[in-house]
C-alpha positions as CSV (number, residue, x, y, z in Angstrom):
1,M,-28.5,-12.1,-25.4
2,L,-25.9,-14.8,-24.6
3,P,-27.1,-17.2,-21.9
4,L,-26.0,-16.7,-18.0
5,M,-24.8,-18.6,-16.0
6,Q,-26.8,-19.4,-12.6
7,T,-25.1,-18.8,-9.1
8,P,-25.3,-20.7,-6.7
9,T,-26.1,-19.9,-2.8
10,F,-25.2,-20.2,0.4
11,S,-26.5,-19.6,4.1
12,T,-24.9,-18.0,7.0
13,Y,-25.8,-15.3,10.2
14,I,-26.0,-12.0,10.7
15,P,-24.2,-12.2,14.3
16,S,-25.5,-8.9,16.2
17,I,-28.4,-10.3,16.0
18,N,-28.5,-14.7,14.9
19,Q,-30.4,-14.0,12.1
20,E,-30.0,-16.7,9.4
21,V,-29.5,-14.8,5.8
22,L,-28.8,-16.3,2.1
23,M,-26.0,-14.8,-0.2
24,R,-24.6,-15.6,-3.6
25,P,-20.8,-15.7,-4.2
26,F,-19.6,-12.9,-5.6
27,L,-18.9,-12.2,-9.6
28,V,-16.2,-11.1,-11.7
29,K,-18.3,-8.0,-11.5
30,E,-17.5,-7.5,-7.6
31,E,-13.7,-8.5,-7.6
32,K,-13.3,-5.6,-9.8
33,I,-14.7,-3.6,-7.2
34,L,-12.5,-5.1,-4.8
35,L,-9.8,-5.2,-6.5
36,L,-10.1,-1.1,-7.6
37,A,-10.8,-0.6,-4.3
38,K,-7.5,-2.5,-3.0
39,Q,-5.1,-1.1,-5.7
40,S,-6.8,3.1,-4.2
41,N,-5.4,2.1,-1.1
42,D,-7.9,4.7,0.4
43,K,-9.3,3.3,3.8
44,D,-12.9,4.9,2.9
45,Q,-13.1,3.3,-0.7
46,I,-12.0,0.0,0.6
47,L,-14.8,0.2,4.0
48,L,-17.2,1.5,0.6
49,S,-16.8,-1.5,-2.2
50,I,-17.2,-4.0,0.9
51,Q,-20.1,-3.0,2.1
52,Q,-21.8,-2.4,-1.9
53,V,-20.2,-6.3,-2.4
54,V,-22.0,-7.3,0.5
55,Q,-24.9,-6.0,-0.3
56,N,-24.8,-6.9,-3.9
57,C,-24.4,-10.5,-3.0
58,L,-27.5,-10.9,-0.2
59,I,-29.6,-12.7,-1.4
60,D,-32.7,-10.8,0.9
61,Q,-31.9,-7.2,0.2
62,E,-34.5,-6.3,3.4
63,Y,-31.3,-5.8,5.1
64,D,-29.3,-2.5,4.6
65,I,-25.6,-3.3,5.4
66,G,-25.3,0.6,5.8
67,K,-27.3,0.4,9.3
68,L,-25.2,-3.1,10.4
69,P,-22.3,-3.4,12.3
70,F,-19.1,-2.8,10.9
71,F,-18.3,-6.7,12.8
72,D,-21.5,-7.7,11.2
73,V,-19.9,-6.7,7.2
74,E,-16.9,-7.9,8.6
75,Y,-18.0,-11.7,8.6
76,L,-20.4,-11.8,6.2
77,F,-17.9,-10.6,4.1
78,I,-15.1,-13.3,5.0
79,Q,-17.6,-16.0,4.9
80,L,-18.4,-14.6,0.9
81,R,-14.7,-14.7,0.6
82,I,-14.5,-18.7,1.7
83,N,-17.1,-19.0,-0.6
84,S,-16.2,-17.0,-3.4
85,I,-12.3,-17.7,-3.5
86,G,-11.6,-20.3,-0.6
87,D,-10.7,-19.9,3.0
88,D,-7.1,-20.2,2.7
89,I,-5.1,-17.1,2.4
90,K,-0.9,-16.2,2.6
91,I,-0.2,-13.1,4.2
92,K,2.8,-11.1,5.6
93,I,3.1,-10.9,9.1
94,R,6.0,-9.5,12.1
95,D,7.4,-12.7,13.6
96,E,8.5,-10.3,16.9
97,D,11.2,-12.9,17.8
98,I,13.2,-12.7,14.4
99,D,12.3,-9.4,14.3
100,E,11.2,-10.0,10.4
101,D,8.6,-9.7,7.7
102,V,7.7,-14.2,7.5
103,E,4.8,-15.6,5.4
104,A,1.3,-16.8,7.2
105,T,-1.3,-18.9,6.7
106,I,-4.5,-17.6,7.8
107,S,-8.0,-20.1,7.5
108,L,-10.8,-18.2,7.5
109,N,-12.6,-21.5,8.8
110,D,-11.0,-20.4,12.1
111,L,-12.3,-17.2,12.2
112,D,-14.5,-16.5,15.4
113,I,-16.8,-13.5,16.8
114,S,-18.4,-13.1,19.9
115,V,-21.2,-11.0,20.7
116,P,-21.1,-10.2,24.0
117,E,-24.3,-9.3,26.2
118,E,-23.1,-6.4,27.1
119,D,-25.8,-3.2,28.8
120,N,-25.6,-0.6,26.3
121,E,-26.9,2.1,28.1
122,V,-24.3,4.3,30.7
123,V,-26.2,5.7,33.5
124,L,-24.5,9.1,34.2
125,N,-26.6,10.1,37.3
126,S,-29.8,9.9,38.6
127,S,-31.4,12.3,35.3
128,T,-29.3,11.4,32.8
129,S,-27.9,8.7,31.0
130,M,-26.3,8.0,27.6
131,I,-27.6,5.0,24.7
132,L,-24.6,2.8,23.2
133,K,-24.5,1.8,19.6
134,Y,-22.4,-0.3,17.6
135,P,-20.4,1.6,15.1
136,T,-21.5,1.2,11.2
137,L,-18.5,1.1,8.4
138,K,-19.5,4.1,7.6
139,D,-19.0,5.6,10.9
140,L,-15.4,3.5,11.1
141,S,-14.7,6.0,7.7
142,K,-15.2,8.9,9.8
143,V,-13.0,7.9,13.0
144,D,-9.6,10.1,13.4
145,T,-7.1,7.3,13.2
146,S,-3.7,9.8,13.8
147,N,-3.3,8.4,17.3
148,E,-4.3,6.6,19.8
149,V,-6.0,9.8,21.4
150,S,-8.1,10.6,18.9
151,S,-8.9,7.4,17.8
152,F,-10.5,6.9,21.0
153,F,-12.8,10.1,21.1
154,S,-13.9,9.5,17.3
155,L,-15.4,6.3,17.6
156,L,-16.9,7.2,20.8
157,K,-18.8,10.1,19.4
158,S,-20.2,8.1,16.7
159,C,-21.1,4.9,19.6
160,I,-23.9,7.4,21.0
161,L,-27.1,6.7,20.3
162,T,-29.0,8.6,22.2
163,V,-28.7,11.0,25.3
164,V,-31.9,10.6,28.1
165,H,-31.7,13.8,30.4
166,N,-35.0,13.6,32.3
167,D,-38.2,12.8,30.1
168,T,-36.0,14.1,27.1
169,I,-34.1,12.1,23.7
170,Y,-31.4,13.7,22.2
171,E,-30.5,11.9,18.9
172,F,-26.7,13.0,18.6
173,D,-26.4,12.8,15.3
174,N,-29.2,16.0,14.9
175,Y,-26.4,18.2,16.1
176,S,-23.2,19.1,14.5
177,E,-19.5,17.5,15.4
178,E,-18.6,21.1,16.8
179,E,-21.8,20.3,19.2
180,K,-20.7,16.9,19.9
181,D,-17.3,17.7,20.7
182,E,-18.4,19.9,23.6
183,Y,-20.8,17.2,25.0
184,I,-18.0,14.5,25.2
185,E,-15.3,17.2,26.5
186,S,-17.5,18.5,29.3
187,L,-18.0,14.7,30.7
188,S,-16.5,14.1,33.7
189,M,-13.4,11.5,33.9
190,D,-15.6,9.0,35.9
191,Y,-18.3,9.1,33.3
192,L,-16.1,9.0,30.8
193,N,-14.4,5.9,31.8
194,K,-17.6,4.3,31.8
195,C,-18.1,4.2,28.1
196,R,-14.6,3.3,27.7
197,G,-15.6,-0.7,28.5
198,F,-18.1,-0.2,25.4
199,I,-15.1,0.6,22.9
200,T,-12.9,-1.2,24.7
201,N,-14.7,-4.5,23.9
202,L,-16.4,-3.5,20.7
203,P,-17.0,-7.2,18.9
204,S,-14.8,-8.1,15.7
205,V,-13.6,-11.0,13.6
206,Q,-10.6,-12.5,15.0
207,I,-8.4,-15.4,12.6
208,P,-5.1,-17.1,14.3
209,A,-1.9,-16.8,11.8
210,K,0.1,-19.6,11.3
211,W,3.6,-19.7,10.3
212,T,6.9,-22.0,11.0
213,V,10.5,-20.7,11.4
214,K,13.5,-23.0,12.0
215,G,11.3,-25.8,12.9
216,K,9.3,-24.3,15.4
217,K,5.7,-23.5,15.1
218,K,4.2,-20.0,16.0
219,E,0.7,-18.6,16.0
220,K,-0.5,-15.1,16.3
221,M,-4.3,-13.8,16.5
222,I,-5.2,-11.0,14.3
223,K,-8.2,-8.9,14.6
224,G,-10.3,-7.3,12.0
225,M,-10.5,-8.4,8.2
226,N,-8.0,-5.1,7.8
227,S,-5.8,-7.4,7.8
228,F,-6.0,-9.8,5.2
229,F,-7.6,-7.4,2.5
């Protein structure tokens, strides 16, 4: 048997629970997974490959990456990228002032993520409430992104964990897509707006992209790892 290379480890943390974890940099086998996903240009395959790579590189396998909120996986994936390849990335970004695509630099070490201490219970009335959750990558893959309205309702559907009515708890995932749609469409606008704040403020990694045009330094905050995958 050929001697295998020893792989170093590094420490990072899971933002949603502020829990420290050990990881290893990704290897050639993980790089192949990512390259094939990128070449496919398929959103679902890209999300699945990111989840698989993060799971592979997690030393402590007690954590199921598939059950973590999507922004945890974003953060862990970026830490993998920093420790596997480096922290600087060149991307194309639209400069609105000159209406052209320009090359910008991102330093992944500048990433920022904050998890708000937000109540995930939406009280609808004295007898009914909803418990919301942060979506996973799998949840996001199901979101209809064809337009802004469809995206919001698809995302809301994936964020409802339970409906509590009097003393009965209804697990939302136990119902068909049609039943879920019917329930959401039965909500009043007042109830819907109570959910909107949670959806609007979903955490995500944010990183400044920097570039220079005609001697003028510019910067734009980009959100989500899809901007530089």
